[in-house]
N, C-alpha and C positions, 0 to 999 in steps of 0.2 A: 434450527440454523438457516439462514444463507452462502448457500455456494460463490466463493473466491475461488476468481480463476487465477490458475500460476499469474500471470501481469499482476494482479492483483494483491494476492500478493508476496511480488519478490519488492515486487513496490513496497505494502507492510514494511515488508522484514531488514529495508536497506536508512528505513525513515522511521520509524521504531526507537528509537534512543531514550527513552524516554521511561516505557514497558509496560507500558498505562492506555490503554483504549482512549482515555477521553488528552490524550498527548499525544496522540499515533494520531490522530487525527489534525491540536493545532499545532502540530509542527504538515501536515499537510496541506492542509489550508497556508500555511507562511507558505512555500514550497509554492502556491501554485499564485502565491502574488505576484511574484517572476512572472511566473512565465510570456510568452512575446506569442506573437494571434502564429511566430510557425513551429509550435508544441501546440497543437488544438486534438491534439494523440491521449498525448499523456497530460490536458486540461479532462478531457475527458476520462479517463484509467482513475486519476487522481478522485473526482466528480464521482464516481462507480464504485470508488473505497471507501470515501468520505463517508458515500451515502450508509452501503455496509452494516460501516463503522458503528454511525450513527440508531442506527436501526436494531443492529446485536447487544446486551447485554454483555457487561464486564466477568461472569460468568463466560459468555463463549467466545469471548475475548482474547480469555486466558486455555484454550484450547486450543486457540493456532499458533498454527509451528510458524513460529513469523523467523527460522535463518535463515537464511539470501542462499542459496545456490546455483554459487560459484562454480558447480560441473557444466552443470545447464551450460551456463556462455561459451564456457570454456569448448564445449564440442560441439556448442555451432560454433566458434571461430573457429574453427580441422575445415 
């Protein structure tokens, strides 16, 4: 199985409203269309996440923990 980074996992969690691998890929592709030149880092992260999602099976996707980690964000803000 491909290793998913923390940042990719968080991005996937935020856009996983369809709760399917193909739905998540579609949501990330749609979001990517709205990115501007100043969003190069987010574009790179999104492309990496899409590439990994396309390479995995639905079973591997189902095993991912796609729960947003809002506690980590709060700890970094303090």
